[in-house]
C-alpha positions in Angstrom: -26.9 -15.6 -2.9 -23.5 -14.0 -3.0 -22.5 -12.9 -6.5 -19.0 -13.3 -7.9 -17.0 -11.1 -10.3 -13.7 -12.8 -11.4 -11.0 -10.6 -13.0 -8.3 -12.2 -15.0 -5.4 -10.7 -16.9 -3.9 -11.3 -20.3 -1.0 -10.4 -22.7 1.3 -9.0 -19.9 1.3 -8.6 -16.2 1.2 -5.3 -14.3 -1.4 -3.7 -16.6 -3.6 -2.7 -13.6 -5.8 -5.6 -12.5 -5.5 -4.4 -8.9 -6.7 -0.9 -9.7 -9.4 -2.3 -12.0 -10.7 -4.6 -9.2 -10.6 -1.8 -6.7 -12.5 0.5 -9.1 -15.2 -2.2 -9.7 -15.6 -2.4 -5.9 -15.9 1.4 -5.7 -18.6 1.4 -8.5 -20.6 -1.2 -6.7 -20.3 0.4 -3.2 -21.4 3.7 -4.8 -24.6 1.9 -5.8 -25.1 0.8 -2.2 -24.1 -2.8 -2.9 -22.0 -4.4 -0.2 -18.8 -5.7 -1.6 -15.6 -7.5 -0.4 -12.5 -8.3 -2.4 -10.1 -11.2 -2.8 -6.7 -11.6 -4.4 -5.6 -15.1 -5.6 -1.8 -15.3 -6.0 -0.4 -18.3 -7.8 3.1 -18.2 -6.3 4.2 -20.9 -3.8 5.2 -18.6 -1.0 2.7 -18.8 1.8 2.6 -15.0 1.9 4.8 -12.2 0.7 6.1 -11.5 4.2 9.5 -13.0 3.6 9.8 -11.9 0.0 12.1 -9.0 -1.1 10.4 -5.8 -1.9 12.4 -5.8 -5.2 10.5 -9.0 -6.1 7.0 -8.2 -4.8 6.8 -4.6 -3.8 5.2 -3.5 -0.5 3.8 -6.0 1.9 0.3 -4.7 2.9 -0.8 -5.7 6.4 -4.4 -6.3 7.2 -6.1 -5.5 10.5 -5.9 -9.1 11.7 -2.2 -9.3 10.9 -2.2 -10.8 7.5 0.9 -10.1 5.4 -0.6 -9.7 1.9 -0.2 -8.4 -1.6 0.0 -4.7 -2.2 -3.2 -4.8 -4.3 -5.2 -5.1 -1.0 -4.0 -1.6 -0.3 -5.7 -0.4 -3.5 -8.8 -2.3 -2.5 -9.0 -0.7 0.9 -8.2 2.8 -0.3 -10.7 2.8 -3.1 -13.6 1.0 -1.5 -12.9 2.4 2.0 -13.2 -1.0 3.8 -10.9 -3.0 6.1 -10.0 -6.4 4.9 -8.6 -9.5 6.6 -6.1 -12.1 5.8 -8.9 -14.1 4.2 -8.8 -11.6 1.3 -5.4 -13.0 0.0 -5.0 -16.6 -0.9 -1.7 -18.0 -2.3 -0.9 -21.3 -3.9 1.5 -21.8 -1.0 -1.4 -21.5 1.5 -3.5 -24.0 -0.6 -0.7 -26.6 -0.8 0.3 -26.1 2.8 -3.3 -26.7 4.0 -3.6 -29.8 1.7 -0.4 -31.4 2.8 -1.2 -30.7 6.5 -4.5 -32.5 6.0 -2.8 -35.4 4.3 -0.2 -35.8 7.1 -3.1 -35.7 9.6 -4.8 -38.6 7.8 -7.8 -36.7 6.4 -7.3 -38.4 3.0 -6.4 -42.0 4.1 -7.1 -44.3 1.1 -7.3 -41.4 -1.4 -5.0 -39.9 -3.9 -4.7 -36.1 -3.7 -5.1 -34.4 -7.1 -5.2 -30.9 -8.5 -8.8 -31.6 -9.4 -10.7 -31.8 -7.2 -8.6 -31.4 -4.1 -6.7 -28.3 -5.0 -9.7 -26.6 -6.6 -11.9 -27.5 -3.7 -9.4 -25.9 -1.3 -9.5 -22.7 -3.3 -13.3 -22.7 -3.5 -13.5 -23.2 0.3 -11.5 -20.1 0.8 -13.6 -18.0 -1.5 -16.8 -19.3 0.1 -15.4 -18.6 3.6 -14.8 -15.0 2.7 -18.4 -14.8 1.3 -19.8 -16.3 4.6 -17.5 -14.2 6.8 -18.4 -10.9 5.2 -22.0 -11.5 4.1 -21.3 -9.3 1.1 -23.6 -9.0 -1.9 -20.7 -9.3 -4.2 -17.2 -10.8 -3.9 -14.7 -9.4 -6.5 -11.9 -11.8 -7.0 -8.6 -11.0 -8.8 -6.7 -13.9 -10.3 -3.0 -12.9 -10.2 -0.6 -13.4 -13.1 -1.7 -13.8 -16.7 -3.7 -16.4 -18.6 -1.4 -19.1 -19.7 0.8 -19.2 -16.6 1.3 -22.8 -15.5 0.9 -22.0 -11.8 -2.3 -20.2 -12.5 -4.2 -23.1 -14.1 -5.7 -24.5 -10.8 -7.2 -21.0 -10.0 -8.7 -20.7 -13.5 -10.2 -24.2 -13.2 -11.6 -23.2 -9.9 -13.4 -20.1 -11.1 -14.7 -22.1 -14.1 -16.2 -24.6 -11.7 -17.8 -22.0 -9.5 -19.9 -20.6 -12.3 -21.5 -24.1 -12.8 -22.0 -24.6 -9.1 -23.7 -21.2 -8.2 -25.4 -20.6 -11.5 -24.3 -18.6 -14.5 -26.5 -15.7 -13.5 -24.4 -15.3 -10.3 -20.9 -15.0 -11.9 -19.4 -12.4 -14.2 -16.0 -12.7 -15.8 -13.9 -9.6 -16.6 -10.7 -10.0 -18.7 -8.1 -7.2 -18.7 -5.7 -7.1 -21.6 -3.1 -4.8 -23.1 -3.5 -3.2 -26.6 0.1 -2.7 -27.8 0.9 0.3 -30.0 3.2 -0.3 -33.0 5.1 2.9 -33.6 6.2 2.1 -37.1 2.7 1.6 -38.4 1.0 3.9 -35.8 -1.7 1.4 -34.9 -3.0 -0.5 -32.0 -2.9 -4.3 -32.3 -5.7 -6.6 -31.1 -4.1 -9.9 -31.9 -2.5 -10.3 -28.5 -5.9 -9.8 -26.9 -7.5 -12.3 -29.3 -4.8 -14.9 -28.3 -5.3 -14.2 -24.6 -9.0 -14.7 -24.9 -8.5 -17.9 -26.9 -6.3 -19.2 -24.1 -8.9 -18.2 -21.5 -11.6 -19.9 -23.5 -9.4 -23.0 -23.6 -9.7 -23.1 -19.8 -13.5 -23.1 -20.2 -14.1 -19.4 -19.4 -15.8 -17.0 -21.8 -15.3 -13.4 -20.7 -18.4 -11.3 -20.2 -16.5 -8.0 -20.5 -13.0 -7.0 -21.7 -11.1 -4.0 -20.4 -8.5 -2.8 -22.9 -5.5 -1.1 -21.4 -3.9 1.4 -23.8 -1.7 4.4 -23.9 -3.6 5.7 -27.0 -7.3 6.3 -27.8 -9.1 3.1 -28.8 -11.3 3.7 -31.9 -14.7 2.0 -32.3 -13.3 -0.1 -35.1 -10.9 -1.7 -32.7 -13.6 -2.3 -30.2 -15.8 -3.9 -32.8 -13.0 -6.1 -33.9 -12.4 -7.3 -30.4 -16.1 -7.9 -30.0 -16.3 -9.9 -33.2 -13.2 -12.1 -32.6 -13.7 -12.6 -28.8 -17.5 -13.1 -28.8 -18.2 -10.2 -26.4 -20.9 -7.6 -26.9 -19.5 -4.3 -28.2 -20.7 -2.4 -25.2 -18.8 -4.8 -23.0 -15.5 -3.9 -24.7 -14.3 -1.0 -22.6 -11.2 1.1 -23.3 -9.1 1.9 -20.2 -6.6 4.5 -21.2 -3.6 5.6 -19.1 -4.8 8.4 -16.9 -3.4 11.3 -14.8 -4.4 9.6 -11.5 -5.5 6.0 -10.8 -8.5 7.4 -8.9 -10.0 8.4 -12.2 -10.4 4.7 -13.2 -13.8 4.2 -11.4 -15.2 7.3 -13.3 -14.0 5.9 -16.6 -15.5 2.5 -16.0 -18.8 4.0 -14.8 -18.9 6.3 -17.9 -18.5 3.3 -20.2 -21.4 1.6 -18.5 -19.7 -1.2 -16.6 -21.7 -0.5 -13.5 -25.0 -0.9 -15.4 -23.7 -4.0 -17.1 -22.6 -5.6 -13.8 -25.9 -4.9 -12.0 -28.0 -6.0 -14.9 -26.1 -9.2 -15.6 -25.9 -10.2 -11.9 -29.5 -9.1 -11.0 -28.3 -6.7 -8.3 -30.5 -4.2 -6.7 -28.8 -0.9 -7.3 -29.5 2.5 -5.7 -27.4 5.6 -6.2 -24.7 5.2 -8.7 -23.9 8.9 -9.1 -20.2 9.4 -8.5 -20.3 13.2 -8.2 -18.4 13.3 -4.9 -15.7 11.0 -6.2 -15.5 13.1 -9.4 -15.0 16.3 -7.4 -12.3 14.6 -5.4 -10.5 13.6 -8.6 -10.8 17.1 -10.0 -9.2 18.5 -6.9 -6.4 15.9 -7.2 -5.4 17.0 -10.7 -6.2 20.8 -10.3 -3.1 23.0 -10.4 -1.6 23.5 -7.0 1.4 24.8 -5.2 4.0 22.1 -5.0 5.8 20.9 -1.9 8.9 18.8 -2.0 9.0 15.8 0.4 12.1 13.6 0.5 11.5 9.9 1.1 14.8 8.3 2.2 14.6 4.6 2.0 16.3 1.3 1.2 14.2 0.3 -1.8 13.5 3.6 -3.5 14.4 2.3 -7.0 11.0 0.4 -6.8 8.3 2.9 -5.8 5.9 0.0 -5.3 7.9 -0.9 -2.2 6.5 2.3 -0.6 3.2 2.6 -2.5 1.0 3.1 0.6 3.5 5.8 1.8 3.2 7.5 -1.5 -0.6 7.4 -1.5 -0.8 8.6 2.1 1.4 11.6 1.3 -0.8 12.4 -1.7 -4.0 12.1 0.4 -2.6 14.6 2.9 -1.5 16.9 0.1 -5.0 16.8 -1.3 -6.4 17.8 2.1 -4.0 20.8 2.2 -4.5 21.6 -1.5 -0.8 21.0 -2.3 0.8 18.8 -4.9 3.3 16.5 -3.3 6.5 16.2 -5.2 8.3 13.2 -3.9 12.1 13.1 -4.1 13.0 9.4 -3.8 16.5 9.3 -2.2 18.4 6.2 -1.5 19.7 6.0 2.0 23.1 4.7 0.8 23.5 7.8 -1.3 23.1 9.8 1.9 26.0 7.9 3.3 28.1 8.6 0.2 27.2 12.3 -0.5 25.9 13.6 2.9 22.4 14.8 3.8 23.2 18.5 3.2 23.6 17.9 -0.6 20.6 15.6 -1.1 18.1 17.0 1.4 18.5 20.8 1.1 15.4 21.2 -1.1 13.1 19.1 1.1 10.4 20.8 3.0 9.7 17.6 4.9 11.4 14.2 5.2 9.9 10.7 5.5 12.0 7.7 6.5 9.8 4.5 5.9 10.2 1.0 7.1 12.7 -1.7 6.1 14.8 -4.6 7.3 18.6 -5.2 7.7 21.6 -2.9 8.1 22.0 -1.8 4.5 21.5 2.0 4.3 20.7 2.4 7.9 23.6 4.8 8.6 22.2 7.0 5.9 18.9 7.0 7.6 20.5 7.9 10.9 22.3 10.8 9.2 18.9 11.9 7.7 17.3 11.9 11.2 20.2 13.9 12.6 19.9 16.4 9.7 16.1 16.8 10.2 16.6 17.3 14.0 19.4 19.9 13.7 17.9 21.8 10.7 14.3 21.8 12.1 13.0 20.1 9.0 9.7 18.3 9.6 10.3 14.6 9.9 8.0 11.5 9.9 9.6 8.2 10.8 7.7 5.0 10.1 8.7 1.9 12.0 12.5 1.7 11.1 12.2 5.5 10.7 11.4 5.8 14.4 14.2 3.5 15.4 16.9 5.5 13.5 15.5 8.6 15.1 16.1 7.0 18.5 19.6 5.9 17.5 20.5 9.5 16.4 19.2 11.0 19.6 21.1 8.5 21.8 24.3 9.0 19.9 24.3 12.7 19.4 22.2 14.1 22.2 22.9 11.6 25.0 26.4 11.1 23.7 26.1 7.3 23.7 28.5 6.7 20.8 27.9 2.9 20.7 24.1 3.3 20.5 22.4 1.1 17.8 19.7 -1.5 17.2 20.6 -5.1 17.8 19.1 -5.8 14.4 22.0 -3.9 12.9 24.7 -4.7 15.5 23.9 -7.5 17.8 26.8 -6.8 20.2 26.5 -3.0 20.3 27.4 -1.2 23.5 24.1 0.6 23.9 21.2 -1.4 22.4 18.7 1.5 22.4 16.5 -0.5 20.0 16.0 -4.1 21.2 14.2 -7.2 20.2 10.7 -7.4 21.8 10.7 -9.9 24.7 8.1 -12.2 23.1 10.2 -12.3 19.9 13.3 -13.7 21.5 12.2 -17.4 21.4 11.0 -17.2 17.8 13.1 -18.9 15.2 10.9 -18.9 12.1 10.7 -15.8 10.0 7.3 -16.1 8.2 4.3 -14.5 9.9 5.9 -14.2 13.4 6.3 -10.5 13.8 4.0 -8.2 15.8 1.4 -7.9 13.1 -1.9 -6.2 12.6 -4.0 -3.9 14.8 -2.9 -2.9 18.3 -4.1 -0.1 20.5 -2.0 3.0 21.3 -2.7 5.3 24.2 -1.8 8.9 23.5 -0.2 11.4 25.9 -2.0 14.7 26.2 -0.1 17.8 25.3 1.9 16.2 22.5 1.9 16.6 18.7 0.5 13.1 18.4 -2.4 13.8 20.7 -3.1 17.1 18.9 -3.2 15.3 15.5 -5.6 12.5 16.6 -7.6 14.5 19.2 -8.3 11.1 20.9 -7.1 9.3 24.0 -6.6 6.0 22.3 -6.3 4.8 18.6 -5.8 1.5 16.8 -2.9 1.2 14.3 -1.4 -1.5 12.2 2.0 -3.0 13.0 4.8 -5.0 11.4 7.9 -5.2 13.5 10.1 -7.3 15.9 12.1 -4.5 17.5 11.2 -1.7 19.9 12.7 1.2 21.8 14.6 -0.3 24.7 12.9 0.7 28.0 16.2 0.7 29.8 17.0 4.0 27.9 13.5 5.4 27.9 13.8 7.7 30.9 17.2 9.1 29.8 15.8 9.8 26.3 12.7 11.5 27.7 14.7 13.6 30.1 16.8 14.8 27.1 13.7 15.8 25.1 12.7 12.7 23.1 9.2 12.2 24.5 7.2 9.1 24.4 3.8 10.4 23.1 2.1 7.1 22.4 2.2 4.0 24.5 0.7 0.5 24.5 -2.2 0.4 27.1 0.1 -1.4 29.6 2.7 1.3 29.1 5.4 -1.2 28.2 5.9 -0.4 24.6 6.6 3.0 23.1 4.5 3.4 20.0 5.2 7.1 19.2 8.2 9.3 20.1 8.6 13.0 19.2 11.3 15.6 19.7 10.2 18.3 22.0 10.6 21.9 20.7 10.9 20.7 17.1 8.4 21.9 14.5 7.4 18.3 13.8 9.7 15.4 14.4 7.6 12.3 15.1 8.4 8.6 14.8 5.9 5.8 15.0 6.4 2.1 15.5 3.4 1.3 13.4 2.4 2.0 9.8 -0.1 4.9 9.5 0.0 4.8 5.7 -2.1 1.6 5.7 -5.1 3.5 7.1 -5.0 6.6 4.9 -7.8 7.2 2.5 -8.1 9.7 -0.4 -10.9 11.6 1.3 -9.6 11.0 4.8 -5.8 11.3 5.2 -4.2 9.8 8.3 -4.0 12.4 11.1 -0.2 12.1 11.5 0.6 12.4 7.8 -1.9 15.3 7.5 -0.1 17.2 10.3 3.3 16.3 8.9 2.4 17.9 5.6 0.9 20.9 7.4 4.2 21.4 9.2 6.1 20.9 5.9 4.1 23.6 4.2 5.3 26.0 6.8 8.9 25.4 5.9 10.8 27.2 3.2 13.7 25.3 1.6 16.5 26.5 -0.5 15.2 27.8 -3.8 11.7 28.5 -2.3 12.5 31.5 -0.1 12.6 35.0 -1.5 16.0 36.6 -2.0 16.7 38.6 1.1 19.7 40.8 1.8 20.4 38.9 5.0 19.9 35.4 3.7 22.3 32.9 5.2 22.9 30.5 2.3 21.6 27.0 2.9 20.0 27.6 6.2 16.2 27.2 6.0 13.8 30.1 6.6 10.4 29.8 8.3 7.2 31.2 7.0 6.3 32.5 10.5 9.2 34.9 10.3 11.5 33.1 12.6 15.1 32.9 11.5 17.3 29.8 11.8 20.5 30.1 13.7 23.7 29.5 11.8 24.0 26.0 13.3 20.6 25.1 11.9 18.7 25.0 15.2 15.7 27.3 15.6 
């Protein structure tokens, strides 16, 4: 029988449930226990696909095209698995399904109620994931905090599941915050006690409590929580703020959570030694040469909006034994102050995805700067499209070039709506989403990075390079180096003769892993390492001010082109 681990949160949100769930999955996988993961989100949106990044952070896309919570990215990166849309269930999906059934007549004569109709709908989704994956363990994160009104049906559901599958097959983990009072210089347990009391009021007694803290947690505090919350002392586990989130599995394993889970759930465990993971973490935090990478985006105030991009850059930096120092630059600031001022220290530039016209002119200026100055550039989705717009305007001299997303009546729509998107009116879940194949062109940087003829990548877009301009762009040096198998869609473009200027219509960041960086991001960082920026280069008597110098001895011309 499938075993279930349910993780709830208390006191405040954003204390690290997603990372904790991912870490539990890592611990179990390291013991050769098959595991899958699920996130229950109490909000009424069907999915986060139409939500602002400022409200929800990044939208993580699964291989089957599910637009899901960013925590699924943590799950995939830590456990090294590929999840499906079945791993993210929202209250919106639950109620939409129930109402559709009611309208269809499935409940004729019956009254639809939170218990048992809503709870049964949630249980069916959890069981479906268990049947679909055949995993030994399903780790389920309940979003929000205990006490949230919208979360009550989910708590009631996980309470019922324990009675239905047997108490020996369910384990409850509760993650709380231990606030530190500066005036008295002490950690306080009372919020945790109240949180557990609220959880117990829902009929759930935690089997383990993870205590988030910025300060060391003495045994006296653990004993107090054990006493007042009725949890064994060895199941009260401190989870301190760490130098890297990838250290969390090691901490949980060191405190014995892996042994506690396997013993409580009767799991057959082999392995369990996390030496290779530990070595990887040691490499992550070891002193390294730094390399500055500018990320020019629309939502840089909230780093969670680009969390997979950030992690993918760090994975590639680990591969090359470099510490990635990200300079988060707002595209609108580029418009106001110019790229020369804000990008002069960058050894490489990333322009990630986004929607709408705000800041796009700054991204186009960024692409132009990278092209003229020979700065390594990686464009992701919208980052490819602004690269195409720059090339059309400034190389082909098509002054009216634009994307119809930004200017519907532009003179030269070099980025156009995909044909199959033109009849679509609804916004939610209607983009080109999930895995699609890409055929690589030999003799290109893309092909050299992958060293494969065809790859599978994850997408989330409506617009594409307009094929009417494709031949002109290619003749001018913007080569299509990755195509859909039928040759109709440009998936990758790159500037010929540039050290590394590659734009992709997909999102390679979703497939990056800490021990296996994405090939394109890896090669982008490699190219960036080979570029000196202002402040890095040695003082030379013939230095030309802000013009970059190359490690290979080549000297940039005064106009910035090598």
